[in-house]
C-alpha positions in Angstrom: 21.0 -52.7 -19.2 18.9 -55.7 -18.3 20.4 -57.6 -21.2 23.7 -57.3 -19.3 22.5 -58.7 -16.0 19.8 -61.2 -16.9 22.0 -63.9 -18.4 24.2 -64.2 -15.3 21.1 -64.3 -13.1 19.4 -67.0 -15.1 22.6 -69.1 -15.0 23.4 -68.5 -11.4 20.0 -68.8 -9.7 17.4 -71.4 -9.5 15.7 -70.4 -6.2 15.1 -67.3 -4.2 18.3 -65.8 -2.7 18.9 -65.2 0.9 19.6 -61.5 1.7 23.4 -61.9 1.9 23.5 -64.0 -1.5 21.9 -61.3 -3.6 23.9 -58.6 -2.0 27.1 -60.6 -2.8 26.1 -61.4 -6.3 25.1 -57.9 -7.2 28.2 -56.5 -5.4 30.4 -58.8 -7.4 28.7 -57.7 -10.7 29.0 -54.1 -9.8 32.6 -54.5 -8.9 33.3 -56.1 -12.3 31.4 -53.0 -13.8 33.7 -50.7 -11.9 36.8 -52.4 -13.4 35.4 -52.4 -16.9 34.6 -48.6 -16.7 38.0 -48.0 -15.1 39.6 -49.7 -18.1 37.4 -47.8 -20.5 38.4 -44.4 -18.9 42.1 -45.5 -18.9 42.0 -46.0 -22.6 42.2 -49.7 -22.9 41.0 -50.6 -26.4 37.5 -52.1 -26.7 38.8 -54.9 -28.8 41.4 -56.0 -26.2 38.8 -55.9 -23.5 36.3 -58.0 -25.6 39.1 -60.5 -26.4 39.8 -60.9 -22.8 36.3 -62.0 -22.0 36.8 -65.4 -23.6 33.2 -65.2 -25.0 31.4 -64.3 -21.8 28.3 -62.5 -23.2 27.5 -60.7 -19.9 30.8 -59.1 -19.7 30.9 -58.4 -23.4 27.5 -56.5 -23.1 29.0 -54.6 -20.0 31.9 -53.6 -22.1 29.7 -52.4 -24.9 27.6 -50.4 -22.5 30.8 -48.8 -21.0 32.0 -47.8 -24.4 28.7 -46.0 -25.0 29.9 -43.6 -22.4 32.5 -40.9 -23.3 36.0 -41.0 -22.2 37.0 -38.1 -19.9 40.4 -36.4 -19.2 39.6 -35.1 -15.8 40.4 -37.5 -12.9 37.4 -36.2 -11.0 35.0 -36.9 -13.8 36.5 -40.2 -14.5 36.1 -41.2 -10.9 32.5 -40.2 -10.9 31.8 -42.0 -14.2 33.2 -45.1 -12.7 31.1 -44.8 -9.6 28.0 -44.0 -11.6 28.5 -47.0 -13.9 29.1 -49.2 -10.9 25.9 -48.1 -9.2 23.9 -48.4 -12.4 24.8 -51.9 -12.8 24.1 -52.7 -9.1 20.7 -51.1 -9.4 20.0 -53.1 -12.6 21.0 -56.3 -10.9 18.7 -55.7 -8.0 15.7 -54.8 -10.4 16.4 -57.9 -12.5 16.3 -60.1 -9.4 13.1 -58.5 -8.2 11.5 -59.1 -11.5 12.3 -62.7 -11.4 11.0 -62.9 -7.8 14.4 -63.9 -6.5 14.4 -61.3 -3.8 11.7 -59.4 -2.0 
């Protein structure tokens, strides 16, 4: 999962982040993850999602990761899968920032 988050972090950050900055950054990334998984669970083809990224490797990697998760028919399971993916990406974002000593 770190291969999803790290490219964005390296491009976006050159100095330590203030508390609100990293929360906003990881929040934005996890919001995008939620939309990616929602699209996955709705049956949007992977090829269409990849094409829509216009070559953004971070988003492409997020889509690939989402497609490693099964698609479910139960709305309750879909909702939980979306939430779990969102939170997993948020956690990985925080871990990646901590590893780069961008937050304490």
